[in-house]
C-alpha positions as CSV (number, residue, x, y, z in Angstrom):
1,X,0.0,0.0,0.0
2,X,2.8,2.4,0.9
3,X,4.5,1.6,-2.5
4,X,1.3,2.4,-4.3
5,X,1.1,5.8,-2.6
6,X,4.7,6.6,-3.5
7,X,4.0,5.8,-7.1
8,X,0.9,8.0,-7.3
9,X,2.8,10.8,-5.6
10,X,5.6,10.5,-8.1
11,X,3.2,10.7,-11.0
12,X,1.4,13.8,-9.7
13,X,4.7,15.5,-9.0
14,X,5.9,14.8,-12.6
15,X,2.7,16.2,-14.1
16,X,3.0,19.3,-12.0
17,X,6.6,19.9,-13.0
18,X,5.9,19.5,-16.7
19,X,2.9,21.9,-16.4
20,X,5.0,24.5,-14.7
21,X,7.9,24.1,-17.2
22,X,5.5,24.5,-20.2
23,X,4.0,27.7,-18.8
24,X,7.4,29.1,-18.2
25,X,8.5,28.4,-21.8
26,X,5.4,30.1,-23.2
27,X,5.9,33.2,-21.0
28,X,9.5,33.5,-22.2
29,X,8.5,33.4,-25.8
30,X,5.8,36.1,-25.3
31,X,8.3,38.3,-23.5
32,X,10.9,38.2,-26.3
33,X,11.4,41.7,-27.8
34,X,10.1,42.4,-31.3
35,X,12.9,42.8,-33.7
36,X,13.4,46.0,-35.8
37,X,12.6,44.0,-39.0
38,X,9.3,42.8,-37.6
39,X,8.3,46.3,-36.5
40,X,9.1,47.6,-40.0
41,X,6.9,45.0,-41.7
42,X,4.1,45.6,-39.2
43,X,4.3,49.3,-40.0
44,X,4.1,48.6,-43.7
45,X,1.0,46.5,-43.2
46,X,-0.7,49.2,-41.2
47,X,0.0,51.8,-43.9
48,X,-1.3,49.5,-46.6
49,X,-4.6,49.1,-44.7
50,X,-5.0,52.8,-44.2
51,X,-4.1,54.3,-47.6
52,X,-4.4,53.4,-51.2
53,X,-1.7,54.8,-53.5
54,X,-2.6,55.7,-57.1
55,X,0.0,56.9,-59.6
56,X,-1.5,58.9,-62.5
57,X,0.4,58.9,-65.8
58,X,1.4,62.3,-67.2
59,X,3.3,63.7,-70.2
60,X,7.1,63.5,-70.1
61,X,7.0,60.8,-67.5
62,X,6.0,63.3,-64.8
63,X,4.2,61.6,-62.0
64,X,1.8,62.9,-59.4
65,X,1.1,60.6,-56.5
66,X,-2.4,60.9,-55.0
67,X,-3.4,59.4,-51.7
68,X,-7.0,58.6,-51.0
69,X,-8.6,56.9,-48.1
70,X,-11.1,55.0,-50.3
71,X,-11.2,54.2,-53.9
72,X,-15.0,54.2,-53.9
73,X,-15.3,57.9,-54.7
74,X,-18.8,59.1,-55.7
75,X,-20.0,60.1,-59.2
76,X,-17.5,61.5,-61.7
77,X,-14.6,61.3,-59.2
78,X,-14.8,57.5,-59.4
79,X,-14.9,57.6,-63.2
80,X,-12.2,60.1,-63.6
81,X,-9.3,60.0,-61.0
82,X,-7.8,63.0,-62.8
83,X,-10.4,65.1,-60.9
84,X,-8.8,63.9,-57.7
85,X,-5.5,64.9,-59.0
86,X,-6.7,68.5,-59.7
87,X,-8.1,68.7,-56.2
88,X,-4.7,67.6,-54.8
89,X,-2.9,70.3,-56.8
90,X,-5.3,72.9,-55.6
91,X,-4.8,71.9,-52.0
92,X,-1.0,71.7,-52.3
93,X,1.6,74.4,-51.9
94,X,3.5,73.8,-55.0
95,X,4.7,76.8,-57.1
96,X,2.2,78.2,-59.6
97,X,4.4,77.3,-62.5
98,X,4.6,73.6,-61.5
99,X,0.8,73.5,-60.9
100,X,0.2,75.0,-64.3
101,X,2.4,72.4,-65.9
102,X,0.4,69.6,-64.3
103,X,-2.9,71.1,-65.2
104,X,-1.9,71.9,-68.8
105,X,-1.5,68.2,-69.4
106,X,-5.2,67.7,-68.7
107,X,-6.4,70.3,-71.3
108,X,-6.3,67.7,-74.0
109,X,-8.1,65.1,-72.0
110,X,-10.9,63.4,-74.0
111,X,-13.4,63.9,-71.2
112,X,-14.9,67.5,-71.1
113,X,-15.5,67.1,-67.3
114,X,-11.8,66.8,-66.7
115,X,-10.9,69.7,-69.1
116,X,-13.6,71.9,-67.5
117,X,-12.2,71.3,-64.0
118,X,-8.6,72.1,-65.2
119,X,-9.8,75.3,-66.9
120,X,-11.6,76.4,-63.8
121,X,-8.5,76.2,-61.7
122,X,-6.2,77.7,-64.4
123,X,-8.6,80.7,-64.7
124,X,-8.0,81.5,-61.0
125,X,-4.2,81.4,-61.3
126,X,-2.4,84.7,-61.3
127,X,0.3,83.6,-63.7
128,X,1.2,85.0,-67.2
129,X,1.4,81.6,-68.7
130,X,-2.1,80.9,-67.5
131,X,-3.4,83.7,-69.7
132,X,-1.7,82.2,-72.7
133,X,-3.4,78.9,-72.0
134,X,-6.8,80.6,-71.7
135,X,-6.5,82.2,-75.2
136,X,-5.7,78.8,-76.7
137,X,-8.8,77.4,-75.1
138,X,-11.0,79.7,-77.1
139,X,-11.0,77.1,-79.9
140,X,-11.8,74.1,-77.6
141,X,-14.5,71.8,-78.9
142,X,-16.6,72.2,-75.8
143,X,-18.7,75.4,-75.7
144,X,-18.6,75.6,-71.9
145,X,-14.8,75.6,-71.9
146,X,-14.8,78.4,-74.5
147,X,-17.2,80.4,-72.3
148,X,-15.1,79.8,-69.2
149,X,-12.0,81.1,-71.1
150,X,-13.9,84.2,-72.2
151,X,-15.1,85.0,-68.7
152,X,-11.6,84.5,-67.3
153,X,-10.0,86.8,-69.9
154,X,-12.6,89.4,-69.3
155,X,-11.4,89.7,-65.7
156,X,-8.1,91.0,-67.0
157,X,-7.6,94.7,-67.1
158,X,-5.3,94.5,-70.1
159,X,-7.4,95.5,-73.2
160,X,-5.0,93.5,-75.4
161,X,-7.1,90.5,-74.6
162,X,-10.2,92.1,-76.0
163,X,-9.2,91.2,-79.5
164,X,-9.3,87.5,-78.6
165,X,-12.8,87.9,-77.1
166,X,-14.0,89.9,-80.1
167,X,-13.3,87.0,-82.4
168,X,-15.7,84.9,-80.4
169,X,-18.7,87.2,-81.3
170,X,-19.1,85.0,-84.4
171,X,-18.8,81.6,-82.8
172,X,-21.1,78.9,-84.0
173,X,-22.6,78.6,-80.5
174,X,-25.1,81.2,-79.4
175,X,-24.2,81.0,-75.7
176,X,-20.6,81.5,-76.6
177,X,-21.5,84.6,-78.6
178,X,-23.5,86.0,-75.8
179,X,-20.7,85.4,-73.3
180,X,-18.3,87.2,-75.6
181,X,-20.5,90.3,-76.1
182,X,-21.1,90.5,-72.3
183,X,-17.3,90.2,-71.7
184,X,-16.6,93.0,-74.2
185,X,-18.9,95.3,-72.3
186,X,-16.5,94.9,-69.3
187,X,-13.7,96.8,-71.2
188,X,-15.9,99.8,-72.0
189,X,-13.6,100.9,-74.8
190,X,-14.4,102.5,-78.1
191,X,-13.3,99.3,-79.9
192,X,-15.7,97.3,-77.8
193,X,-18.6,99.7,-78.7
194,X,-17.7,99.4,-82.4
195,X,-17.6,95.6,-82.2
196,X,-20.9,95.4,-80.4
197,X,-22.6,97.7,-82.8
198,X,-22.1,95.2,-85.6
199,X,-24.4,92.8,-83.7
200,X,-27.3,95.2,-83.7
201,X,-28.2,94.0,-87.2
202,X,-27.6,90.3,-86.5
203,X,-30.2,87.8,-87.8
204,X,-30.7,86.4,-84.2
205,X,-32.9,88.6,-82.1
206,X,-31.4,87.2,-78.9
207,X,-28.0,88.3,-80.0
208,X,-29.3,91.8,-80.9
209,X,-31.1,92.2,-77.6
210,X,-28.0,91.2,-75.6
211,X,-25.9,93.6,-77.7
212,X,-28.4,96.4,-76.9
213,X,-28.0,95.7,-73.2
214,X,-24.2,95.5,-73.4
215,X,-24.0,98.9,-75.2
216,X,-26.4,100.3,-72.6
217,X,-24.1,99.0,-69.8
218,X,-21.1,100.8,-71.4
219,X,-23.1,104.0,-72.0
220,X,-21.8,107.2,-73.4
221,X,-22.5,109.3,-76.5
222,X,-21.1,106.8,-79.0
223,X,-23.1,103.9,-77.6
224,X,-26.3,105.9,-77.5
225,X,-25.9,107.0,-81.1
226,X,-25.9,103.3,-82.2
227,X,-28.8,102.5,-80.0
228,X,-30.9,105.5,-81.2
229,X,-31.0,103.8,-84.6
230,X,-33.2,101.1,-83.2
231,X,-36.0,103.2,-81.8
232,X,-38.3,102.0,-84.5
233,X,-37.0,98.5,-84.6
234,X,-39.7,95.9,-85.5
235,X,-38.9,93.8,-82.5
236,X,-40.9,95.1,-79.5
237,X,-38.5,93.9,-76.8
238,X,-35.6,95.6,-78.5
239,X,-37.5,98.9,-79.0
240,X,-38.5,98.9,-75.3
241,X,-35.0,98.1,-74.1
242,X,-33.5,100.9,-76.3
243,X,-36.0,103.5,-75.1
244,X,-35.4,102.5,-71.5
245,X,-31.7,102.9,-71.9
246,X,-31.9,106.2,-73.7
247,X,-34.4,107.6,-71.2
248,X,-32.1,106.7,-68.3
249,X,-29.1,108.3,-70.1
250,X,-31.1,111.5,-70.6
251,X,-31.3,111.9,-66.8
């Protein structure tokens, strides 16, 4: 009986020692320091989960890296990542020359939405080269882009740009023509008055009416002389507009 107790005690003692040894080994493994290499790979994994990196191709192998939190961008941003690129340029602090270089590459993009976004930002840039780009956009296939270029040029105080806008008075698109004549009124020059007077006999009454209002906005004796020729115009709206302008000028 005593031998049996001794054997049982030995077995229990052996199991206890093995259990304690196993726990001690696991604890030592858990307490081992993480190596620098493991830390680096873990850091890379965290970054990969947080950001998505997209490289957009550009002319002359120029690359602009854009970081976004999610690729599931709404609407046109998902369809045209170039819009995200433009937003990144606008928010960045890069020099105007470099920003213009990046944006210029998008002016020949096949999608009008992208070109329009690029033009909108270029028109806000106070850079001599930006004005050159705007004059070249006056022949863009998209009427809205031509209108944006006209409006941007009209904001310049330099009358030398008026000649570019004047050429748009005979554009194939009516909205572009109206934008051009309104822009010319901003210059309030004798040349603008002369150019606008030629539209008073246009075949499109909408163009004629807008030309009347543009001349009325400029005002002055020369503009009034052209308008006075329309007092008996067959179009009632044009007659009323002319009379209202001349009556106001008389006071």
